[in-house]
N, C-alpha and C positions, 0 to 999 in steps of 0.2 A: 726568191722563188722564180722559177722559169715559167713563162707563159708561151706555149706554142700555138700559133694561130694558123689554121689550115682552111683553105677554101675547098668546098666540095669539088669532086672530080667532074669532068664534063658530063652534062645531062642532055636529054633530048631537047631539040629546039622548042622554044616557048610557043611560037606560032603553030607549029605542026602538032604539038601536044594539045594545044587548045582545041583543035578540031575533034579530039576524042570526047569533049564535053566534060572532062574531069578537071578539078581545080588544079592550079599550078603547084600547090603544095604536094601533090602526088606525082609530079614529074620525076621520072627515074633517071638514073645514069644510063648512058649508052653502053653498048657492049665494049666499044673502044675506050670509053671513059673508065670502065671497070678494069680493063687490061692495063691502061696507063697508070691508074692509081695503084694497082698491085705492084707495078715496077717502082713507082715513086715510094711506096711503103718500104720496099726492099732498100731503096736509097736512104730513107730516113733511119732504117735499122743501123746503117753504117755510122751514124752520128752519135750513137750511144747516149740517147736522151734519157734523163731521169724523170720520166713521166709516170705519175702515180694515179692521175685521174684523167679520163677522157669524157668530154661533154659535147654533145652534138645538138644542133637545131632539130626540131621535130619534123622538118620537111624531109620527104623520102630521099632525095639526093644526098642530103647530109647524113641521114641514118645509114644509107648504103656505104657511104665513104667511111663512116665510123666502123661498120662491120668489116671493112677491108683493113683498116688501120689497127683495130684493137689487138689482134693477135701479134702483129709486128711490134707494138709498143708493150706487149706482155700485160695487157689489160683484160681481165676476165669478163668484166661487165662495164659497159659505158652508160653514162647518164644522158638523159634528154632534158633540154632546157629551152622553154619558149623564148627566153630573152635573146637567144642566138638566132632567132628567125629574123627575116629582113625587116628593115624600117624601125628598129628600136633605137631611140636616141642614144648617142655615145655616152652621155652622162649617166644614163640608166645602166648601161652595160658596165661602166667603170664601177658604179656603186655596187652592182651585183657581184662583180669580180672581186672587189675589196672584201666582201662578206663571205667569200668562199673559205673553207678551212685551209690553213696554211700547210702546204706540202712542198716537196722539192720541185715538182713540176706538174703543170696542168695543161692539157691540150684542149683547144676549143675548135670545133668544126662548124663553120657558118657560111655566110653569103656576102656578096658585094652589094652595095658599097660599105655595109656595116663594118666588116672586118678591117678593111684598110683605113676607114675613119677611126676606128678604135686604135689600131696600131699607130697611126700618125699622132693621135692625141696623147697616147701613153708615152711616146718618144719625145715629141716636140711641144706638147701642150695644146696643140690645136691641129685640126685636119685641114689640109689644103689640096687634097686630091692628087698628090704627086707620086703615091706609092700604091697603085692598085695591085691586088693579089690576083694572079691568073688562076683559072680553074685547076685545082690540084697543087697549087703553090703553097708555100709555107714560110713563116717567119718566126724566129725565136727571140723573145724579149726577156730580159732579166731585171728583177727588182731586188735591190739590197735591203730596202726598207718597205714602206707602205706602197701599195699600188695606188697611183694617182697620176693625173695628167702631168706629163713632162718628167716623170720619174723613171721611166723604163729605158733600159739600155738595149739597143738593137745588137744582137749577137750575130745573126745572119738572116738573110732574106733571099730565099731560093725559088727559082722558077720550077715548074714541074719538069721541064726538060733537064735541068741540072739534077734534080732529085732522081730522075730515071737514070741518068748517066752514072750516078753514084752506085746504082745497083749492079753495075758491071764489074 
């Protein structure tokens, strides 16, 4: 099974958005973030990914990113999962991921530092903070057997700039 990890596209600045009085969960993507993610989505399209499910964090910026990516990945409807919101322990994310129905590929849209900690743990058995995902960046992990710490094979790890360059 392939697991595609995607960090949400660039969103409004946290401090500036806080001045609106709305909770951070409602912080949206910027216009530039939307445009950049649309290009990155076109870049992802060139990689011919076998993604059957798309699951996003409930936070607005992740939902908006999923709305951009779903058509590119040929996903008619994506799911929302609270486990992909920030500050969920990595062990809980791995347990949740292990319980998902087995498909050829699943894409998860979430936040930092949770996504990079998940990625590092799935690849190397533990997280050491050396592989942060940039906003709009993605990584593809492959599992031949069970999803567990240290069992993932890193297929690629791409910055948003590289994904956008693939769109050309």
